[in-house]
N, C-alpha and C positions, 0 to 999 in steps of 0.2 A: 752278588745281586745288582743288576742294574735300578735306575732310579723308576723306571717305566713298568716293571717287572713289582717293585712295592710300594708302588702309589697307584691305586685304582684309578684315580680319574686321569692320571697321566695314560695310564691304559686306555681308558674308556678314549680318549681323545686319539691318542695312538690308532684306534682300530675304527676311526671315523665318526663316532656318534655326535659330535658338534655338527657337522651338516644336517643330518637329522633334526634336532633341534632348532637349528636354522630353517628348515624348512617347515617344520610346524608352525613358529612363530609368524612365517609367511602367509601362511594358510592361515590362520587367525586374523591378519591384519589384513588379508584378502576379504576374508567373510566379513570382516567390519565395515572395511567399503561398501561390498555389497549392499549389508543391510541399510546404511544411509541413503546409497542410491536407491534402494527399494521402498522407504521411507518418506525420502524428500522430491525423487523423479516425478510422481504423477500431481503433487502438488505443485512442482516448478513448471511440468508441462501446461497444466490448466494456469497458471498464472501468465506464463507467456501468451497462451491462447487467447486468455480473453483482457489481454494488459497489453503487452506488449504491440501483440500482434494489430490490433486496433487502433494504437496509437499510428504506428508504422501507416497505419491503410489511410487515417488520416491526415497525415503529413502528405502522402501521394495525391489524395483529392484537393488537397488545398490549392496545388499546383495546377489545376485543372478548373474551366469553367462549365461544368458538367450540371446534368441534371438527374434526381432521382431515379431514371429509367437508363439514362446514359452517364454516369458519373467520369468516368474517364475519357476527355474529350476537350479540344480547344486547349492544350497548352498554355497558360498564361503566366506561368513563374510565380513571381509574389507580389502579382497583381493585386490579388485579394487582402496579402497582409496590408502590401501600399494605402487599399483601400481603407483600411480600419484606424490608421495613423495619420491618414493624412489624404485630403480631396484633391491637392495639385491646385487649387484655388487660392488656398490660404486662409479659406473662410472659418474653419473650424478644424479641431484635430480630427479627422477621419469622420467615421460617422456619429454625430451625436446622440442618435439612439442607444448606440452602442457604448458610449461612454456613459452617458445615464443608466444604463443597466450595470456598469461597473459601480457607479456609486451607490445602486440600490442594493448590492449583495454587501458592501462594504458599511454601509448605513446599518443593514438587518444584522451584520457579523457585530457592532459595534451596539448597538443597541440592547441585540442578546445579552452582551456581555454586561451592560451597566442596567439592565433592568430584570431580566430571568435570574441572573447570578444573585443579587441580594432577594429576591422573592424565593429564591430555592434554597440558600441558606438560612433564613428565616424562618421556612414552612420546615425543614428536616432540622434546627434545634427544636422547634417546638415539640416535633414527632418523637425526637427523642428522649422527650422526658414521658416519665411513667403515668399514664393515662387509660382510661375504659376507652374500647373500640378502637385503639391505637395499630392493632392489624387491619382492620376496616377501613381507618383512613388513608392507611400505605396503600390499601389495593385500589381506592379508590382515586388517588392520584397518579396513579401509575395508568389505567384505562386506557385515557386519551391519548397516551403514547401506543397503546396496543393496536388502538384503532389503523387501518392504512389511512395514507395520505387522501388516497380517492374518495374515500368514506366520508373523512372528515370535510373535504372540500365541498362534497355535493350537498352534505347537511347545511355546512353555513352560508352555500352560497343559497341554498332555500329559504335558511331563515332570514337571511340579511338582503332577500330581493325587495323590490319595492312594495308587493302584497306579500311579503314574507311575515310570519309570526311576530320578528322583532317589532318591527313597523306598527304591527297591528297591537302589540302589547302597551306600546307605547300610547297609542293615538288613544286605547280604552284609558290609560293613566289619565288622559288629559292634554297630553303634548301635541296638539295638534299640528302643530309642524313636522312632524315626521309622517303624516299621511304622503304615501307612494316616495319616501326618501331613498337617497341613491346611494347606499353605502360602499358597494363593489364600482362604481362608475363614476368616479371625481373624476372629469377629463380635465382637470385646473392645470396639472403638471403634465399633461401631456403633447403639446408643441414641444418640437425641435430646439427653439430659442427660448424655454422656459430655464428660468435659474436654474442653478446646479444642485442647491437646496430648498427649490420650489417643492418637490415632492414630499417634504415635512410638514407641509401646509395642507396635503390633500387627507381627505378622511378615507381616501382607499388604502391607503398604505399604512393607516394606523388601523383600519380594520382588518386589512391583512396580519399586520405585526403581533395585534391582540388574538387573534387565531392560533399563530404559529407558537403564541407564548404558553395559550391553551394545551395545545398540542406536545410541546416538547418539552415544558418544564417539569412534568412529572419525572421522566428519564433525569434529569439535574440533581432533583431531590431525592431519589433511590442511591443517585452515586454517592450523594453526600451522607446518606445515611448508612451506607455501607464506611464511608471511611469514617464517620463518626464511631462507629463500633470498633475502630482499633483504639480509639481513645483509653487511656487506662482511667479506671473509674476512681484509682487511688488519686491521683492528680486532681479531681476536684474536689475531693474529702479533703484534701489537706488543704485547696485553698479555701472550703469552706471553713474549717477550722481557723485558719489564720484571718478570719471576718471578710472575705471577698464574697461580695455580691455577687448573684445567678449572673447578669451582665457582665462584672466583669470578669468572672470566670472564662465564661464563651469568648468573650474579646481578648483576653490575656492568654489563656490556654488552649480551649476548643479550635476556634476560628484558624491560629498560627498551625497547629498539628493536623489540622484539613487542608493545610496548603497543596500538598500533593496533589491529593483528589481535585480540589479546585481547577489546578493548571492543567490535569488532565481534560475535565469537563471543559476546559475555556477551548483548547486544541480540537476537540469533537465539535462542539459549538461554531468555531470558526471553520473548518472543513465543511459543516455540513451547512453553513449560510452560503458558502460558494456555489455548492451544489444543488442551491434549492431552485426547484422546476415544478413539479407536479401541482405544489398547492396552491401557486401562484396563477398558474397554468388553468386551474380548474375553478378558482374564486372568481377571476376574471372572464370568465367565459370564452376562453382560449384567443383572447385578443388582449394581452396585459398592454399592449402598445396605446392602447385606447386611453390609457388612464395611466401612463407613465411608470405601470409598473414592472415594467421587461426586467428580467436577470439576464447575466450573461447567459444561462443553462436555454431560458425560453425565447431568447433573441435568436441562439444557434438554432433552435428547432425551428421558430418561424423564418426566420431567411431561407435554413438548408428544406425542408421539408415545404411550408405554404407558400414560399415564395420560389421555388426550385434552383433555388441557389444552392447546389451542394457544395462546391469550391469555397464560398464566400463562408459558408455555415461550420466545414471543416476548419477552416483558418479559426474563426471564430474559437472552436473548440482547442486549439492549440494553442490561442493566448491564453484560454481558460485554465489549461493545465499547466501554464506555464505560471502565470500568476498564482494557482493553489500552490505547488510545488516550491515558489520562492516562499511564502509565505509559512509553510510546513517546515523548511529547512530553516527560517530565520526564528520559527517560533522553537523550534529544536536546538538551535545554538544557545539562544541569549535567555530562554526561559525553562524548556524541560532538562536543562543540561544539570542544573542542581538536584535534580531528581535521578535521572537515568545513568548521570555521569557523563566526562567529557570524552570519554572514550569512544560511546558509542554514538 
């Protein structure tokens, strides 16, 4: 009797069952691919339509000198980008107002990290302790973030107007110098030849930044509270047994373990600072240039829509995209890499 007749597996192979198994494996693999395409396809389609297509269209518009009604006309090549970076006369580095807008974005980003971060960490550490009405305090701190930017801007623009509630309260308290005080229309930093850091002496800048802090610090506090919930309580108890004070425990144990959450919040804060538009636009009465408070986004809209320079506004949008992308990549490479791994 041959080996094929005595061995069932050999007999199955001789009868051709192996191709049948291969077909089943290929069918399972095909179904797996179809499942991946079915789940990721719609998301990729939406991403392409609402991210890559607008970016590509903005690149095309930046090569023309069009208007909102005729955006693609009068091909000018890279002239719009040239206008951003040089005037051709050697007087300034392109449009001074654009570089003032870039300065404002970076100043708001840095001030957010230096001021909002410590405030949020301190409040989160306090709210992480056992106390009465802790849930209520957490809710009230998060409420400003839930409000839309438009509602927040309108509320504070009314309160800080010359005849607004803030000036009225201060006047009633005896501070007569605040009668008809201009909180949001300080024009000292508006001229194109104003110093690069003249904006730091503008009360409009600090009023806007205070409102931004009130609006967004609640998100930072909630993120830090979520991070604190992951810190093992046993570490705090062991530190207390060893004689560490509450502050020493927070400084040596809690805050270092909160590092990944702090780095994620800082990344979100940086990107949000570069995208800042609606709050500044509303608080300055849709005229941020009068106070030197342009951001890159408000300058883009002002040039592209209000001044009918769609090509130049699109060029500003491309520059804004490139700056944001470079900052995001550098941050991920040198800061977030310790949390997400260098492979990603």
